[in-house]
C-alpha positions as CSV (number, residue, x, y, z in Angstrom):
1,M,6.9,-3.4,-16.8
2,S,7.1,-7.0,-17.9
3,D,10.1,-7.6,-15.7
4,L,8.2,-6.7,-12.6
5,E,7.0,-9.3,-10.2
6,L,4.4,-8.8,-7.4
7,H,4.4,-10.9,-4.3
8,A,1.8,-10.9,-1.6
9,R,3.5,-11.0,1.8
10,G,6.8,-10.8,0.0
11,P,10.0,-10.3,1.8
12,A,11.7,-6.9,2.0
13,T,14.0,-5.3,4.6
14,D,13.1,-2.2,6.5
15,E,16.0,-0.5,4.6
16,E,14.6,-1.4,1.2
17,L,11.1,-0.2,2.0
18,N,12.4,3.0,3.6
19,E,14.4,3.8,0.5
20,L,11.3,3.3,-1.6
21,F,9.2,5.6,0.6
22,A,11.9,8.2,0.7
23,A,12.1,8.3,-3.1
24,S,8.3,8.2,-3.5
25,W,6.9,10.6,-0.9
26,P,7.7,14.3,-0.7
27,G,9.2,15.9,2.4
28,E,11.5,14.5,5.0
29,H,11.2,10.8,5.5
30,R,11.1,9.3,9.0
31,P,12.3,5.7,9.1
32,I,9.5,3.2,9.5
33,D,9.7,-0.2,11.2
34,F,7.9,-2.2,8.6
35,S,8.6,-5.5,10.4
36,A,6.4,-4.2,13.3
37,I,3.7,-3.1,10.8
38,H,3.7,-6.4,9.0
39,A,3.3,-8.3,12.3
40,R,-0.1,-6.6,12.6
41,S,-1.1,-6.8,8.9
42,L,-3.4,-9.1,7.1
43,T,-1.2,-8.9,4.0
44,W,1.0,-6.6,2.0
45,V,2.2,-6.6,-1.6
46,I,5.7,-5.8,-2.9
47,A,6.7,-5.2,-6.5
48,R,10.2,-5.7,-7.6
49,R,12.1,-5.2,-10.9
50,D,14.4,-7.7,-12.6
51,G,12.0,-10.7,-12.3
52,G,11.5,-10.1,-8.6
53,Q,15.2,-9.9,-7.7
54,G,15.6,-6.1,-7.9
55,D,14.9,-3.3,-5.4
56,P,11.2,-2.8,-4.4
57,V,9.4,-0.3,-6.7
58,G,5.9,-0.7,-5.4
59,Y,4.2,-1.5,-2.1
60,V,0.8,-1.6,-0.5
61,N,-0.2,-2.7,3.0
62,V,-3.5,-4.2,4.3
63,A,-4.1,-3.7,8.0
64,T,-6.9,-5.6,9.7
65,D,-9.2,-5.4,12.7
66,G,-8.9,-9.1,13.2
67,G,-12.5,-9.6,11.9
68,A,-14.3,-8.7,8.7
69,H,-12.7,-5.4,8.1
70,A,-9.4,-4.6,6.4
71,F,-7.8,-1.3,5.5
72,L,-5.7,-0.5,2.4
73,L,-2.8,1.7,3.4
74,D,0.4,3.3,1.9
75,T,-0.1,2.5,-1.8
76,T,3.4,3.5,-3.0
77,V,4.9,3.4,-6.5
78,H,8.4,4.6,-7.3
79,P,8.2,7.9,-9.3
80,D,10.0,6.3,-12.3
81,L,7.1,3.9,-12.7
82,R,4.0,6.0,-12.0
83,L,1.1,6.2,-14.4
84,A,2.0,2.8,-16.0
85,G,-0.5,0.6,-14.2
86,L,1.7,-0.6,-11.3
87,G,-0.4,1.0,-8.6
88,R,-3.6,-0.7,-9.9
89,R,-1.8,-4.0,-10.1
90,L,-0.6,-3.6,-6.5
91,V,-4.1,-2.8,-5.2
92,L,-5.8,-5.6,-7.1
93,E,-3.3,-8.1,-5.8
94,A,-3.9,-6.8,-2.3
95,V,-7.7,-7.1,-2.8
96,A,-7.4,-10.7,-4.0
97,D,-5.1,-11.7,-1.1
98,A,-7.2,-9.9,1.5
99,R,-10.3,-11.7,0.2
100,A,-8.5,-15.1,0.2
101,R,-7.5,-14.4,3.8
102,G,-11.1,-13.9,4.9
103,A,-11.7,-10.1,4.8
104,A,-15.3,-9.2,3.9
105,W,-14.8,-5.4,3.6
106,L,-11.8,-3.5,2.4
107,H,-11.7,0.2,3.3
108,V,-9.4,2.9,1.8
109,D,-9.1,6.6,2.5
110,Y,-7.8,8.8,-0.3
111,E,-7.5,12.4,-1.4
112,P,-10.0,13.7,-4.0
113,H,-7.6,13.6,-6.9
114,L,-7.2,9.8,-6.4
115,E,-10.9,9.0,-6.6
116,G,-10.7,7.8,-10.2
117,F,-7.8,5.6,-9.5
118,Y,-9.5,3.8,-6.6
119,R,-12.8,3.6,-8.5
120,S,-10.9,1.8,-11.3
121,C,-9.8,-0.7,-8.6
122,G,-13.4,-1.4,-7.6
123,F,-13.8,0.9,-4.6
124,R,-16.8,3.2,-4.2
125,P,-16.7,6.5,-2.4
126,T,-17.9,6.7,1.2
127,T,-18.0,9.4,3.8
128,A,-15.2,8.9,6.4
129,G,-13.6,11.0,9.1
130,L,-10.0,11.7,9.9
131,L,-8.3,13.1,13.0
132,R,-4.5,13.8,13.1
133,L,-3.1,12.6,16.4
134,D,0.6,13.8,16.1
135,G,0.4,17.3,14.7
136,P,-0.9,20.8,15.4
137,E,-4.4,19.9,14.3
138,S,-4.7,17.2,17.0
139,A,-7.3,17.5,19.7
């Protein structure tokens, strides 16, 4: 992984990031407008191969409430590079950049099997709620 470079607020096209998400997440991928997401983000981090010149192989986004709170979202690592430390590098870079940009609190929601990963990145578990708004479970 020495040929990987991480860049906070790094450039990437919607096409590049949609290809990464399609390869990384199971099920049918719906195209995402990342430029609209990034317009409302505090920061994001992109990992690329080949000294930063290759396709994106990792991504994480940090949304903000415009004040003290920020939210870590969409931690994504290409399947070929999982379990090699890239996810942790992405999160730690996002933490550092969010701190530098004035966030006082960084929240993350995760499934139980990811607790150890996020603890290794410095997060502590909290109780949170979740409501799906676009599916059969929506109220």
